[in-house]
Structures are given as structure tokens and as C-alpha cells.
C-alpha angles and dihedrals in degrees: 000000000000119000124209134193114259104230110297092325126114091246124108114201130193117261086238117059123198111238116206111184096116094059109106097026113037094013129047127225089261090052091051092049091050091051092049092049092051096044094050092046088054098051101268103136097161122081128179127205139147139212092248095055138147100070135255085046118237133161091246094056100033109133094003095120092054089049091055091051089048094055089049091053090049095048098040103036092215102121091127091058094060133073101209127201126190137166144222116228119241128214114313129153090218092072107063088141093061115087089332090301092283097120115176136147092243130125095267095051096041093050092047094045095048093049092048092049092048091052093050092044092048091225137113096227146025116218097209123020115191136193098236095212133345122272089228123071113269135164102264137119095048099327119124101175119074109218113196120220110194091186095056118118126199138166109285112256088233091059093049092049091050090052092048090048089057089055092048092050090047088056093239095117128023104197138006133224145175133241132195088005133151133230091255092049094047094050091046092055092046093049092054091050090052088053089057095252096130146311121334119248109246100190148012119221108204137150113272131164141129092282096044114042096154089128090071091065106087103318095070089066089052091051093053102038094042096040091236100129132198122262096200116216127193093019090168095046090248090313095309092118091059088069094235094125098048120122091020095299115161109184115209112265095009119140097243090046093054104036137043088200090098102039093134089076091062099055119128095252092048091052093049091050093045090054090052092053093044091051090049092054093049093050087061094041092249128141104250094224093048091049091052092048095045090053092055095044091051096057113112094227095053119100096178138356114226110218126186132194140182095194133044090236089060092046094051092049094046094051091045089058087077087075095053119100114191118225124240089250093055092046091050091052090048089055091049091053090046090059089055098040102031103162107354092150116033 
């Protein structure tokens, strides 16, 4: 396993990160514990979760994933072996049950969210604490067009950084990061940190996969030049790039079989593009999922590739993708397909 520096911090995280959002809905506590055991034994020292997990978010399962991680920490006694990332939820009308539905990145919300996560996680600190999505409207979660709202009001970045700084100084979080953020937003946060207004963001967790390479337009340069690398989520486009949903297949227990939350991955254009990438992998005797994962992991702006699995077979294959190096021929054909299917699945 390769280990990469997390931003400008002193932490080195595995190139593969263990995603956890299925634990508590599709996966049981025992499943989650088994995945954590296997991942750590195979060099994955970086795990990502969030207060709103499991997904799709519901009041009944809110915080359940963090609780499962917490019971693993308590039973295994290996907290010091893991670099743990979590997130605070931003404004969303679907979460009236969370902090009275008044979700902001202000001092009150940040303090409450951090304390609640620490309790569920049964730990004294979180290594990387991320803003799950911006308070302001941005083009994420399937949206391509940015629609500006001049009347929109959000917590000033300076106030949020000051609140995060309090948590760092209290020892409750070690580093801070962004998620679902834009180039403008990222540079704004970094500029304030340079002015001494609070901690420096060490990472950006955005969607990135073969069918959605929007990160490469503008923000990839920020990630490299500012040493604020990408933590790529959904690298398999919710499993679509494995080929398991082609021709109308809906495997029992699979995410896109169970939930309409991710329907954008099943659109006609996405399915055509997925078939092209799956066919490419098979022509070179590669596992389609491993090819898709290896591509993401190899990008120079990626710090870590967040994989997720509902079965141990998937987990073993996903982690093993870290050992796959794609040939120049395969990479050239990927680029050729990208020119045809540029953003079939935003």
C-alpha cells in the first residue's frame, strides 16, 4: 500500500481510504467490524465517515455508522492505528431532526456536532474534520449548472474557521478539510488560513470517477499547487462502473436496486458510457471495477481514493486495485472514451 501526505500535515494516509456509509443500513455492525479488521490488516489506515451516515440519510439511521466505528474502537483498542475522517452536515431540508434543522457552520453547530460525533465514535479526537457540503448553493450532487443567488446568506468563512480553530486547540480535531467544494471556495478558505484566520484545509472530498471528471477543470490545479489534495468519493459511480447494472440488471441488495437516492447513475447516457468502460477493461483482461479504481488512484491530484463495499468480496477486490498499474495503452483508450463521454453522469 502506498501512503501519501495529507495536505501539509504530518499525517500519511493510505492511497485507498475505507468508506463506511453503508454500515447501519446495508451492512450490519458485524459486517462493519469485519471490513475494518480486513482493511487495517491490508494497509488501509484511513477511514472516512460522517455524522449523517448511513446513506441514504434517515432519522432512524442518523449517526449509526459512527456508532459502529465506535464499538470497533472499543473492542479492538486500535484507535492509534487509524486516521479517521468525519464530517459535519450542512443545510438540508431533509434533516429537520438534526440540531432542529438549523444547520450552519457556526460555533454552536460545530461544537455540538463534534461532541456528538466523538461520543458515538468513542474517541477523544477526529483526525480530519470536514465540512460535508457548503452552506451556499453550488453545483454538486448531480448539478452541472451553477446558479448564482445574490440574496443567499451563509455563515462567514472567518466565523467557521474560528469555530474550527477552537476545536483544534481543544484537541478534539487535528485537521480540517472540505467536501463538495468549488475552486473559488477552496481558494477562499486557503487565503483566510494564510492570513492567520484559522486552520488550513488539508483536503477536498469531491465526487470523481471515469464518468464524472469535473474535478479536473480548474480545481485539480488548486489541489496540486496548494497541496490540498482530492479525497475521491464514488470512484465506481455507485458501482455502475463494475458493470453490474448493465442491461437492466438489479442485483439483490445492491445500492441502486434498493434506493432511488442515486438514480442519476442509471441514466441512459451513464449506462452507455459505463458499458464502453467495462468493455475496454475486458478487452485488456482487467476487472472493470479495478480498472476504474486504479485510474482514480493514479491521478496526481488525488490523495486518497474512497472505496466502499457491501460484501467482503468487493472489499478485497477494491483494496487490491491499489496494486494495479494501468498501461499506457489502457490510459490512452480511457482518454479517447472520455472525449466521447465527457460528463455522462454528473
